[in-house]
C-alpha positions, 0 to 999 in steps of 0.5 A: 187091787184096783176097784171099779171107778174113775181114773185120777189123771195127772195132766202136765200143763205148759210152763210158759208157752201155751202151745205146749199143751198136748192134744191128749191133755185137752181130751182128758180135761174135757172129759173129766167130771172134776178138775183140781187146780191151784188157781181157778182163774189161771186154769180157767184161762188155760182151758179157755185158750184150749177151748175146754169147758170144764164140768167143775173146777176145785182148788187143790193147792198146798193148803187145801189138797188134803181137804179135797181128798174126800171129794175126789174119792167120791167122784172116782167112786161114782165112776167119773174121772178126775184131772189134776193140774197145777199152775205150770208143769207136771203135778206132784213135782214141787207142786200139789198132787202127791197126796191125791195120788197116794189117797187114790191108790190107797182106795184102789182107784187107777192113776194115770198121767198125760206127760208134758212140760217139766221145768227141771228136765228142760233145764237139765237137758239145756245145761250142758252138764252130765244128764246120765245121773241126776238128783232133783232137790226142789226148793232148798229149806229157806233158813236154819240148820236144815238149809245148811245141812242140805247145802253140805249134802249138795256140795258132796253130791256126785250126781248133777243136782237140779233145784228150783228157786224164787226170783227174790232168793236166787242171789242168796242161793247162788252165794250159799252154793258158792260158799258150799261148793266153791266158785269154780263148780260148773252150773247153769241157771235157767229162767223164763223157760219156753217163754219169749225171754228164755235165758240160760246162763252157763259157767262157773258159779262165780261167773253166773253170780256176776252175770245174773241180771235183775231177778225175774221169773222162776229159776232152775239151777243145775249144778255139776256134781262134785268131781272128787270121785271117791276122795274125801271132802277137802279141808276147805269144804269141811270148814265152809260146812262147819262155819255154816252150821255154827252161824246157824247156832249149832254147838261145836259138837252138833256141827261136827256130827252134822258135817261128818254125816253130810260129807261122809268124813270121819268125825275125828278129822272134822273135829280137828278142823273145828278146833282150828277154826 
């Protein structure tokens, strides 16, 4: 049940082109008693460009979001609005904001949003791949068995997959996707979206890996879902997943269990292939 008080606003900000800041976003940011942001300098420049004089800025990044909750709730309880922005895009999507939303809702305050730019949706619609059903993976685990398990799940996913990657890790992630999904899996890799040097590479994973230049800017990878339909994973996909698990230090028993679960394949079949490796 909602209580009387202010509203927590999630305000989408440009992912590159400052012209994408919505007029309603300007109005909400102007009226908010508190603007929570990842970087006060970066948000300050955006507000200056929009002609907004913020009443108060406070840092709410991945390290400070939890500690900022009490202050946000106090402002809302006083009847004032709080706006949440991130460095780029929609708050709460691979960025801070999710925990502030949960806290505000649990306390009974209203939560609303000013929609706008989101790199995952933009890359998806530009990819040329199916958009009717898709899954957003955010950033992959950086290493270890968690990464291997996630790659195996992505390889077996039938929906289009969208994920983010940093420039210094994009080549490794493409190589890992090729090993898990095969060179011929269709994909698109987008960077510098809405900016002057916007680029979208489309083709197979092998073609994109060969064509990608010097890594610059944040990347969005859009991957075609598996086309095997209801057919079980083939032996090559199972072997690749097993090798990835074993390379990360899993025992043969652990690798078999993990791959069988991720690919929806009977353990007996996975075990037989593991023995033959």
